N, C-alpha and C positions, 0 to 999 in steps of 0.2 A: 459583478458576479464572481470575479476572482477573489476579492476580499471575503465574500461570504463563504466561498469554498475553503479558503485557507484558515478561517476561524475554526471550522470543524476539524480540519486536518492538522492544525497546529498542535493539538494534544498528542497526536500520534507521532509527529516528527520531533516535537520538543522532548517528549518523554520516551522516545523509542529505545534509548539505551536502558532505561529502567524497566521497560516492558520486556526486552530481550534478556536482561539480567535476571528477571523474575523466573525465567525458564530454567535457571540453575547454571548459567554459564559464568565464567570468571570475567573480570573487567577486560582483559586483553581479548578473550574470545568474543565478548560482546561487541567490541569495537570492530573486530574483523567480520563478524556476522552481520553488521549493519551495512556493509559494502554492497552485497547483492540487492538489498532493498532499495538503495539509491540507484543502482543500475536498472532495476525493474521500473522505478519511477521515471528515469530518463527515457527508457525505451517506450513506455506508454505515452509519455508526453509527445515524443517525436512521432509515434504511430498515429495518435489522434490528430496532431497538427498536419501530418501528411494527408490523412483521410479528409479532414475538413477543408484543406486547401485544394484538393483534387475533385471533390464531389460537392456540388452545390446543395445547400440547405440540409446537410447531413448532421450539423452540430446538434440539432434538436434530438436526433436519435443517439448521438454519441454520449450525451450526458447521462441518460438512464443506463446505457450499456456499460459505461464506466463505473456505475454504482454496483454492478453485479459482483465484481471481484471483492469489493469492500464488504458486502453482505456475507459472501462466502468465507472470506478471511476472518471476519468477526465470529461467524458460527464455528469455524474450525478452532479458533482460540478458546471459545467458550465451551464447546462440547467435546473436544478431543482429549484423549488420555495424555497426560503429561509424562507418562512413563517413557515414551519415545519423544524426546524434546524436539526432534526435527519437524514433527507434525504441527505444533503451535507456531514454530518458527516460520514454516511455510505460510501459515495463515497470516502472520505478521507481514510477510513480504507482499501479500495481496492488498494490504491496507493503504500504502502510500500512493496508489494510483488515483486517489480521490480527485486531485486537481488536474488530471490530464486534459479534459476538454477545455 
């Protein structure tokens, strides 16, 4: 299941710098702006691991719940106005929590 999840997530993580740079940031700004996405990924992994460890049979519910931020983030990137670059950047930060459960 982990391999299947990360096949889909690989494009987001491997090309994350290109995605963020396409919002109009410089190379150095792009590198710095990728840090909060990694922190958000780490927090969601620890949160879902904690919940699945403390509540029996909750993993089946956590998988679809973890897909909600990804759908929302994708819609934000797709539909948001790129005049304010922080909006699609926030949408990008929601994408890497795909492998949390």
